C-alpha angles and dihedrals in degrees: 000000000000130000088243088077092059106030123100113222112233110252096180128052137167137206124243090251094059111128123240092243094055091047090047089051090048093053091045093053101036130055097235130120098197137026126206116234115217137192114191089342091306120122110241102162152339126243122198134200086252092054089054092047090049091049092052090046091054091049089054092048092051091048092243089120123038116239110246115250093244090060096048094078127092096277138346089222111031117223127207088264089059099047108025116073089201093064118094115202146129121257115223111202126179 
């Protein structure tokens, strides 16, 4: 048996110039984990949901993208150290 029997042909592609926001929107609206990047119908790379998230995270760290208000608090998911006065711990912030 050949791989052709099992592969899924890519129906979506992007160009290297595609913006992070448009790629983020693509990944939010389509059930795909990776997207082939083409130049003149030639595969030049592959971008993943994780790549896009890391790109957005890097923009936030550099100050090129403001941090949303809901993420400016102590923690998105509070831990026992955040909410329990009896817990002794050291907070590690970036």
